[in-house]
C-alpha positions in Angstrom: -258.0 196.0 -104.4 -254.6 194.8 -105.6 -251.6 197.0 -105.1 -249.0 197.4 -107.9 -245.6 199.1 -107.8 -242.3 199.3 -109.6 -239.2 197.5 -108.5 -235.7 197.4 -110.0 -234.3 193.8 -110.2 -231.1 192.0 -110.8 -230.7 189.5 -113.6 -228.4 186.6 -114.6 -226.1 188.8 -116.7 -226.0 191.6 -114.1 -228.1 194.1 -116.0 -230.8 196.0 -114.0 -234.4 195.3 -115.0 -237.5 197.3 -114.2 -240.5 195.2 -113.2 -243.9 195.3 -111.5 -244.7 193.7 -108.2 -248.3 193.0 -107.1 -249.8 192.5 -103.6 -253.3 191.8 -102.5 -255.1 194.1 -100.1 -253.1 194.9 -96.9 -253.6 192.3 -94.2 -252.7 192.1 -90.6 -250.0 194.6 -89.7 -249.0 195.2 -93.4 -247.9 198.7 -94.2 -247.6 200.2 -97.7 -244.6 202.5 -97.9 -244.0 205.0 -100.7 -240.2 205.0 -101.1 -238.5 208.3 -101.1 -234.9 207.2 -100.8 -232.8 204.1 -100.7 -229.2 203.6 -99.6 -227.0 201.6 -101.9 -225.0 198.9 -100.2 -222.3 196.6 -101.6 -224.5 193.7 -100.8 -226.7 195.0 -103.6 -223.8 194.5 -105.9 -223.4 190.9 -104.8 -227.1 190.3 -105.7 -227.3 192.1 -109.0 -226.9 188.7 -110.8 -229.9 187.3 -108.9 -233.5 187.4 -110.2 -234.7 189.5 -107.3 -235.7 193.0 -106.4 -232.7 195.0 -105.1 -232.2 197.3 -102.1 -232.5 197.0 -98.4 -231.8 200.5 -97.0 -235.3 202.0 -97.6 -236.9 205.1 -96.3 -240.2 206.6 -97.2 -243.7 207.6 -96.1 -246.6 205.5 -95.0 -249.3 205.5 -97.7 -251.7 203.0 -96.2 -252.0 200.5 -93.3 -253.5 197.1 -92.7 -256.3 196.4 -90.2 -253.8 195.1 -87.5 -251.5 198.1 -87.6 -251.3 199.7 -84.1 -248.9 202.6 -84.1 -248.1 203.8 -87.6 -250.4 206.1 -89.6 -250.5 207.5 -93.1 -247.8 210.2 -93.5 -245.4 208.8 -91.0 -241.8 208.6 -92.1 -240.3 205.1 -91.8 -237.4 203.0 -92.8 -236.4 199.3 -92.9 -233.2 197.3 -93.2 -231.9 193.8 -93.8 -234.5 191.8 -91.8 -238.1 191.6 -92.7 -239.6 189.0 -90.3 -238.8 186.3 -87.7 -240.7 183.6 -85.9 -241.2 185.6 -82.8 -241.3 182.5 -80.5 -237.8 180.9 -80.5 -235.1 181.5 -77.8 -233.3 184.1 -80.0 -236.5 186.1 -80.8 -237.6 186.1 -77.1 -234.2 187.4 -75.9 -233.8 190.2 -78.4 -231.6 188.3 -80.9 -234.1 187.8 -83.7 -231.4 188.4 -86.3 -230.2 184.9 -85.4 -233.7 183.3 -85.7 -233.7 180.1 -87.8 -236.9 181.3 -89.5 -235.7 184.9 -90.0 -236.5 186.5 -93.3 -233.6 188.4 -94.7 -232.7 190.4 -97.8 -231.6 188.0 -100.5 -233.4 185.0 -98.9 -237.0 186.1 -98.7 -239.5 188.6 -100.2 -237.5 188.5 -103.4 -240.2 190.5 -105.3 -239.7 193.7 -103.5 -236.9 195.8 -102.1 -235.9 199.5 -101.6 -235.0 200.1 -105.2 -238.5 200.9 -106.4 -241.6 203.0 -105.9 -243.3 201.2 -103.0 -242.9 198.3 -100.7 -245.2 196.4 -98.2 -243.6 195.4 -94.9 -244.9 194.3 -91.5 -245.2 197.2 -89.0 -243.1 195.2 -86.6 -240.1 195.5 -88.9 -240.4 199.2 -89.8 -238.6 202.0 -87.9 -240.0 205.5 -87.4 -237.4 208.0 -88.5 -236.6 210.6 -85.8 -237.6 214.2 -86.7 -233.9 215.3 -86.6 -232.9 212.9 -89.4 -233.7 213.4 -93.1 -234.9 210.4 -95.1 -231.8 210.8 -97.3 -229.5 210.4 -94.3 -231.7 207.7 -92.7 -231.3 205.3 -95.6 -227.7 204.4 -95.1 -228.2 204.0 -91.4 -230.7 201.2 -92.0 -227.9 198.7 -92.9 -224.5 200.4 -92.8 -225.3 202.3 -89.6 -227.0 199.3 -88.0 -224.1 197.0 -88.8 -221.4 199.1 -87.2 -223.5 200.1 -84.3 -224.3 196.4 -83.6 -220.6 195.6 -83.6 -220.0 198.3 -81.0 -223.0 197.1 -79.0 -222.2 193.3 -79.1 -218.6 194.0 -78.1 -219.9 196.2 -75.2 -217.5 199.0 -76.2 -216.9 201.4 -73.4 -216.3 205.2 -73.6 -212.7 204.6 -72.3 -211.9 202.2 -75.1 -209.4 202.7 -77.9 -211.4 201.6 -80.9 -209.5 200.8 -84.1 -211.4 201.1 -87.4 -209.9 199.5 -90.6 -211.2 201.3 -93.7 -212.8 204.7 -94.3 -215.7 203.7 -96.6 -219.4 203.2 -96.4 -219.2 201.4 -93.1 -216.0 202.9 -91.8 -217.0 206.5 -92.0 -220.1 205.8 -89.9 -218.2 203.7 -87.4 -215.8 206.6 -86.8 -218.7 208.9 -86.0 -220.5 206.5 -83.7 -217.3 205.5 -81.7 -216.2 209.1 -81.4 -219.6 210.3 -80.1 -219.5 207.4 -77.6 -216.4 209.1 -76.2 -213.9 206.6 -77.5 -210.4 207.2 -78.8 -210.8 206.4 -82.5 -207.8 205.0 -84.3 -208.2 204.8 -88.0 -206.3 202.7 -90.5 -206.5 203.2 -94.3 -204.3 202.4 -97.3 -203.1 205.9 -97.9 -203.3 209.4 -96.4 -205.9 210.5 -99.0 -208.8 210.2 -96.4 -206.8 211.4 -93.4 -208.3 214.9 -93.1 -211.8 213.6 -93.7 -211.4 210.9 -91.0 -210.2 213.5 -88.5 -213.2 215.7 -89.2 -215.5 212.7 -88.7 -213.9 212.1 -85.3 -210.7 210.1 -85.6 -208.2 210.8 -82.9 -205.3 209.1 -84.9 -204.8 208.0 -88.5 -202.3 205.5 -89.9 -201.6 204.7 -93.6 -201.0 201.0 -94.0 -200.1 200.4 -97.7 -196.8 198.5 -97.9 -196.3 198.7 -94.2 -194.9 195.6 -92.5 -195.3 196.8 -88.9 -197.3 199.5 -87.2 -196.3 201.5 -84.2 -199.3 203.3 -82.6 -198.2 203.7 -79.0 -201.1 202.4 -76.9 -202.8 199.1 -78.0 -206.3 198.7 -79.4 -209.2 197.4 -77.2 -211.7 196.9 -80.0 -211.1 196.6 -83.7 -213.8 197.0 -86.4 -212.7 195.8 -89.9 -214.9 197.5 -92.5 -212.9 197.0 -95.7 -214.3 195.1 -98.7 -212.0 192.1 -98.1 -210.0 190.7 -95.2 -206.9 192.6 -94.1 -203.4 191.4 -93.1 -204.4 189.9 -89.8 -200.9 189.7 -88.5 -200.5 193.4 -88.9 -203.4 194.1 -86.6 -203.1 191.3 -84.1 -199.9 192.8 -82.9 -201.8 196.0 -82.0 -204.4 194.4 -79.8 -204.7 194.7 -76.1 -204.9 191.4 -74.2 -208.6 190.4 -74.1 -209.3 192.7 -77.1 -212.3 192.1 -79.4 -212.0 192.0 -83.2 -215.3 192.5 -85.2 -214.8 191.5 -88.9 -217.6 193.2 -90.9 -216.1 192.6 -94.4 -218.2 190.4 -96.7 -215.6 187.9 -97.9 -216.3 184.4 -99.3 -212.8 183.2 -98.3 -212.1 181.4 -95.1 -211.0 183.3 -92.0 -207.3 182.5 -91.6 -205.9 184.2 -88.6 -202.6 183.6 -86.7 -203.4 181.2 -84.0 -200.9 181.8 -81.2 -201.4 185.6 -80.8 -205.1 184.9 -80.6 -204.6 182.2 -78.0 -201.9 183.7 -75.7 -203.5 187.2 -75.7 -207.1 186.0 -75.1 -208.4 187.8 -78.1 -212.0 187.3 -79.3 -213.2 187.4 -82.9 -216.9 188.4 -82.7 -219.1 187.8 -85.7 -222.2 189.8 -86.2 -224.7 191.2 -88.7 -227.2 194.0 -88.4 -228.8 195.1 -85.2 -231.9 193.6 -83.6 -234.9 195.9 -83.7 -234.5 197.5 -80.2 -230.8 198.0 -80.7 -231.6 199.5 -84.2 -234.0 201.9 -82.6 -231.4 203.0 -80.1 -229.0 203.5 -83.0 -231.4 205.9 -84.7 -232.0 207.8 -81.5 -228.2 208.1 -80.9 -227.6 209.3 -84.5 -230.4 211.9 -84.1 -229.1 213.2 -80.8 -225.5 213.4 -81.9 -226.3 214.5 -85.5 -224.5 211.5 -87.0 -225.0 211.6 -90.8 -223.6 209.6 -93.7 -221.6 211.3 -96.4 -223.7 210.7 -99.5 -223.6 210.7 -103.3 -227.1 210.8 -104.7 -228.5 209.2 -107.9 -232.1 209.3 -109.3 -234.4 206.3 -108.5 -234.5 205.3 -112.2 -233.2 202.4 -114.2 -230.2 204.5 -115.2 -229.7 205.8 -111.7 -229.7 202.4 -110.1 -227.2 201.1 -112.8 -224.9 204.1 -112.3 -225.0 203.9 -108.5 -224.0 200.2 -108.5 -221.2 200.8 -111.1 -219.9 203.7 -108.9 -219.9 201.4 -105.9 -218.3 198.5 -107.8 -215.6 200.7 -109.2 -214.6 201.9 -105.7 -215.6 205.5 -106.5 -218.4 205.9 -104.0 -217.7 208.5 -101.3 -219.1 207.2 -99.1 -222.7 206.0 -99.3 -224.8 206.0 -102.4 -228.4 207.2 -102.1 -231.2 206.8 -104.7 -233.7 209.6 -104.6 -237.3 209.2 -105.9 -238.4 211.9 -108.3 -234.8 213.2 -108.7 
């Protein structure tokens, strides 16, 4: 029997459209998920002009399973993120780096007829994550991409508890990065344009806070070992390179279509590393969820109904820079 469900799509002029997606009977390790919540990520803003179903920070409840499903059962709470599939046989897949697989299926590039903005979705069991009992679906949604992205940056850079971790920006990514780094035992040094988010950053775990608007030079005492850049565009690299420890690692997480233009000599003589990265591989993602559950790491959310109007309003709030700090769509709200 065919499965039909509602999705909310982008369009050429950027208006959100409601549509219906159809799937045949569940096959292999397919899982039908009834969506209860979805995080709203700035990547969704980038794709609102594309003819595709939006959303990639989904959480919900298993409604039905295919014949090849081994572990999940009806009623389990699950979530998914940016990656939907991979080849499973290449060097990257076999060494736990499936997010770099040449045949990977990612949001915006595959499965364009379904996303997390909708009533249901069908995904492979292998790319769904069980949500820990300690984490609510509403809080799990933003962890599926935002949390996964900042956790992966900390993981790939092999950040140690003794490190001074700089975080540029206190937004959807930054406010999660502060919590993760603080709970890892790091000294967390936060940089933001003004002091408006200082108290909030301190409550989230920041050890130090510096306002940067109009500043030509920063004096922070001890240098930074690891720097995560979470702003919506690239920062003044010269300002931050001067703060780095020799051998320090910079993780740019901003989505910016411009070229990376970074001062060459400070990078060279100080042995700095610029480490690219996207979301976590599946095992690292699981560890992120377990860590968040154990340390009670939660996003700061603004909620909207999972309706045409709610999706439109959430994207506008994000685009206008008024989201504090992650938007979450709620089914039935």
